[in-house]
Steps between C-alpha positions, in 0.01 A plus 500: 500500500730230366196289401348793302827552308510131415141504374568817296808343347309186410219707342754705306670185376167356386417822319836493319441140385149590387620801300785307340270219403252740336762719339623259235304221349686245295332421169378145509582286203188475299615226264796367310496590132536234233751607236685380193860596426503632146762488228489745207259274304236546772530876547332787317724668246473838677623344827798342322594844360473661845724232652757533223522875573533450877704178533838676540399627841294365793133531422162412659180539307147377456327484163129436446330415174142398439545154642790481747742678731871457440751569778856550380813525714844553350837504676699701243820408319727232653832363385434177692340213321243244624291744702134422565216706636298308757148592615487471877141625545209644308178580684197727508372711788208742515727788402779367276676214330829405659785332312837391640783379278867422534787476261703182555792326338400164355652221707724239333548708189821474299601858579330519842411865432859613460587793278573385149614653173154431361250774427296650784173355602181682608310278744131575527173320559145565375205357693162476334193488726138594523430867444463709821436869544750539786853640534791259507751519787841362407754346735810402308838383622 
């Protein structure tokens, strides 16, 4: 009787592992995406206008024209100076494009990111890449 209970418990445990393994599949990274960080001179005029409207608050958007996809991430208004947006990751899977960015204080800067009496800044980044017909998933810190 004890042996049967042990076998049943082992079978139940194997079934649980099997179901958990089939229940959620992680998306495999298909490929890293090559990108260019764009300043205003390399962006479409319409995208510049959209960013100007949104830059006071946190924003995440993708913009596609005939040739390229632009991924824009903004961190809103900040009274600190010397802030930079850093791209941690940008990659493509079968179902989406994933982008991860962080807002950091520039090291060894004169103000070291401290609050100043200077005007506010609106840190944002625009990434230009090949055009894809997939949604963009944003991970910003």
